[in-house]
N, C-alpha and C positions, 0 to 999 in steps of 0.2 A: 353722714360725713359733713364736717364743716365746710362751708362754701367760701373759699378764698378769693373767688373771682368775680366778685360784685361789680368792679368797674368795666371789665371787658363783657361781662355777662349783660350788663345794662346796655352796653353799645349794641350787643347783638340782638337784644330785644327791640331797640328802636329801629334797627336795620331791617327786622323781620315785621314790623307792625303792618306794613302795607301788603303782607303776603298771607293773609289769614286763610286764604282759600287752599294753600298748599298744605300738605301733609307735613308731620314733623320731620320725617326722614327727607323728604323733598326740600324742606327748608334748610336742612343740615347740608344736604348735597349741593344747594345753591350758594351756600355761604362757605363752605369748605369741602369742595370735590375731593380732594386728596387729604386724608387724615393719616399721615404718615408717621411711623415709629421706627427709629434706627437704632440698632442694638449689636453688639458684638456676637458673633456665633457662640453657642454654648459648648461647653466641652462634653464629650460622650456621656460622661457620668452625670451631667445635669439635664440630659436631654429631656427626660420624662417631666421635670419641673418646668422646664422650658415649654413644651407641649401644652401643659396644664396652664401655664401663664397666658398663652395666646388664646386658649379655649375659654377660660374663666375669666380673664381680665381685660384683654385687648378687645375680643370680638364683642362683649356686652356693651362696651363703650365706643362702639362704631368706628374703631381703627379700621381703615380699608386698604392700607398699603404696609407692608413690612419689609424694611430694609436690613438685611442681615450682612454685617461685616464679617465675611468669612476669611478673606486673604488666602493664605496658604494653609489654613486648618482644614483641608480637606484631602481626602485619599485619592490624588490624582492618578489615574491609569495612563494618561498620555505623558506625563512627566513625574513619575512617583518620587523623583530625587527632589522635587519641590515641596513634598508633602511635609508640613510642618508638625510639631508635636501636638498632642490632644486633637487630632483631627478626625472629623466626622467621615462616616462612609457614605455611599450613595444611598444606601438603605435608611441611615439616619436623615440625611437630607429629604429623603422622600417622605419621612413622617412629619417632618415641618411642612412640605408642600401639601400634604393630605389634610392636615388640621386647618391650613389656611384656605384650601379650596372649600372645605366644609363651611367655613365661615365668611366666604366671598371676600377673602383677603388676599390682595395681589401680593406676592412675595418676590424681591428683587435682591440679588447677590450684589454685595459690594466687594470690590477687590482695589486696594490702595495702588494706584499706579503713578508713575512718574516720581513723585515724593514719597515720604513716609517708608523709605526702603530701609530704616534703621529706627530704633527708639532707645533714647537714654544711651546705655553703654552697649547695647545689643545690635548687630547687624541682622537685618531681615533675611528671610530664607532666600529670596532671589539673589541677592548679593553674596550670601554665604556660598551657594552653588556655583554661582556665575559671577566672580568677582571682577571678570572683564567688561561687565556692564557698569561698573561703578563710575559716576559722572565726576566724582571726587576722590580718585584713588591715592592721592597724597596724604589724605586725611585719615589718620588712625582712629579708631573708637577708643575713647578714653576709658580708663579703669573706672573713673568717677565722672558722671556727667555734670557739668554745670552750664548755666547760661545767664549772660553772655560768655563767649570763649573766643580766643584769638582767631581760631578757624572760621568763626561765623557759622559753625555747624549746629543746625536744629535738628534735621533728620537728613540723611543721604537721600540722593535721587539717583535713578539709573540714567544713563546717556541715551537720549532719544535717537541718537544717529548711528548707533551700533548695528551693523549689519545684521547680525544674528538674533537681535533682541525680539522682534515683533513676531517673528515665527513661532517662538516659544510662548510669548504672552497670548497670542491668539489660540493657541491650542488649550491652554489652562482656562481661558475666558470662555471658550466654546463649551469645554467640559463643565464649567460652572452653570452656564445657561442651560445646558441640556439637563443637569442633575436637578436644578430648581424649577425645570419647565418653565422658564421665564422667557418673555419676549422683551424684557426691559433689564438693563444692567447699569450699575453704577459704578463709575470709573475713578471715583476719588479725585486725585489731581490737586489736592489742597496743600498749602503751607509749603510751597517749594522755593527755598531760600537761595541755593547755589545752582545757577545755571548760566554757562557761557562764562565760566571764570577765566581769568588770564592764565590759570594753571591747567585748565582742562585739557586733555589730550586731543579730543575731537571737536570741542565747541568753543575753543579758545576765541574771544574777541567777537563771537556772533551775537547778534540781537537776542536778548532773552525773550521777548514777545514772539519772534518768528520761531525760536526753538520750542517755546511752550505750544504755540499754535500748531507746529508740525506735530508734536506728540499728541496733541488732541485730535488733529485730523487724521492721522494714521488709524487711531482707534475708532473714529467716526466712520471711516472708510469701510473697515471690516465690520463693525457692529451694524451700522444703519444701512449702509449701501449693499453690503453682501449678505449679511445674516438677516436683514430686516428686523433688527433688534433696536429698540429705543434706548437712547443713552442719556444718562444723568451724570452731572459732575459737580463737584463744590465749586462756589463762586469767587472765593478770595482772591485768586491770582487774576482775575479779570477786573478788579475794582482798583482804581488809581488811588494809592495811598498819600500822593501828594495832593490831590484835589480833595479827597474825603478823609478827614480826620478820623481814622479808625484803627491806627496802629499797624504795625508790619505783619501780624497774623491775619486779621481780619479783613485786610486789604494789601495790595502789593506796593512794596516800595523798592523793589529790584527789578523793575523794568519789564514785566510781564504783562502789564494790564493792557497794552495796545492790542494784544492777542484777541480781545473782544470782538474786533473788527475783522479777524482773520480766521474765524471758525463758523461752522454751519450754524444757522439759526433755529435749526430743529432739535437741537440739544437742549434738554432740562437742566438749567441752571440752578444750583441750590446754594444761595447766599447764607452764611450763618451769622448770626449776630446774638452775642450772648451777654450785652451789657445795656442798661437803660439809656436811650438816647432819645432826644426831641424828634429826631427824624432818622430815617434809614435809606438815605438816597441811592443806595444801590439797587433798591427794588424798582423805582421808577426808571433809573438808567438802564437796567437789563431788559425791562418791559418795552422801552422805547426802541432799544436796540432789536426788538423782535423776538426775543427768547421767551419761552415759557418758563415761569419761575416758581420754585417752590422753596420759600424761606424756612430756616431752621433756627430753632432756640435750644437753650441748655438748661442750666441749673439755676439762674436768677429768675425768680418768679415774676418779678416786676417787669424784666426784659422780656419775658415771655408775653405777658399781657400787652406791652407795648408794641412788640414786633407784629403781633397778630392784629391789634387795632390798626396801626399805621398800614400794614399791608392791605387790609380790607378797605381803607380808605383811599389809598392811592394805586389800588390795583385795577383789574380789567379782566376781560376773557382769558387772557394768559396767565393770570395769577392762579395757581392750581390749588392752593390750600396752605397747609402748615406741616412741617415735620418736627416732631419731638426726638430729641437726642439723648442718649444716656451715658456719655463717656465717663467712664471709671466708676460707675455705680455698680455695686454688687447686685447680681440678679435677685437675690433673696430680699434685697432692700428696695427694690423698684417700687413698690407699692406704698413705700414712705417717702419716696422722692418728689418733693413738693410740686415743682413744675409739671412732672408726669401725672401725678394724682390729680392737680387741680385742673390740668388741661384736659384730661380725660373725663373728668366730671362735667366740663363744659360740653363734651360731645354726649354725654348721657343725656343732658337736659333738653 
């Protein structure tokens, strides 16, 4: 296979020149302890090919962490009303867990929390079933979604103050952790645009950072303190978009960034950066705040190279490695997806 990774590979060779006494695996573990891969859960009809993909493609390339965005595509027994279409059974998830265990891959379920409760013109399962949890009930889903729009709707969020919300969420989170036999959970929390709006029934006029931190802290209390489950979350809402020029998706311009000082430091924060930049200041900022950090890249090959190189140069013991993400890529096309192919080839060497 053609090696497109010569700049970053050269960097890694230089980095490792002083460690000739280590084995190749030890060197890799030292450089990228967490070699993560994030992907949507398969449909039941595609489960066999998904299992083969883990066994034949991810494992030989030394991926050791698989984050499966399951959301509500699971056959819940605690809240069956929240089971979305194309849902995996407990036995289906067990097959994923089994192949990961065989290959020493840690598997982590991901459920989008707070934000991403809708997409385009479709309301997500939680707000379909429990519309009273909607943070922006006055905004109707459009027949045809466009951005920007007068309502400033990117994705809907749930109201973090609703008294009935967390009891339901904790039940489905617990069920997913049990099904995946996982002591780690990814809570999402990205791209929350509308929080504390002047029209919001419960959060009107409240500080978006305090609201965001409260949502994070409720989850942390249940996951980490009560269940002893490690918590991951995306990092964009913790990055000050006024201070760092990263845009309103990659960083926050709606007042949530101050939450970075209001949440526990044992959360693993995953800042995602998908474009080529001279620097990614969110990485040292989050590390200096005391978080463990797992950066994530996507489809821009040069951006992935730059992010890995910058992270390694500006990291430390709390920099955990790198996460490859695959948003919108058909599973049968994954091994033709350049950032993934080239990144995994790096891990093979």
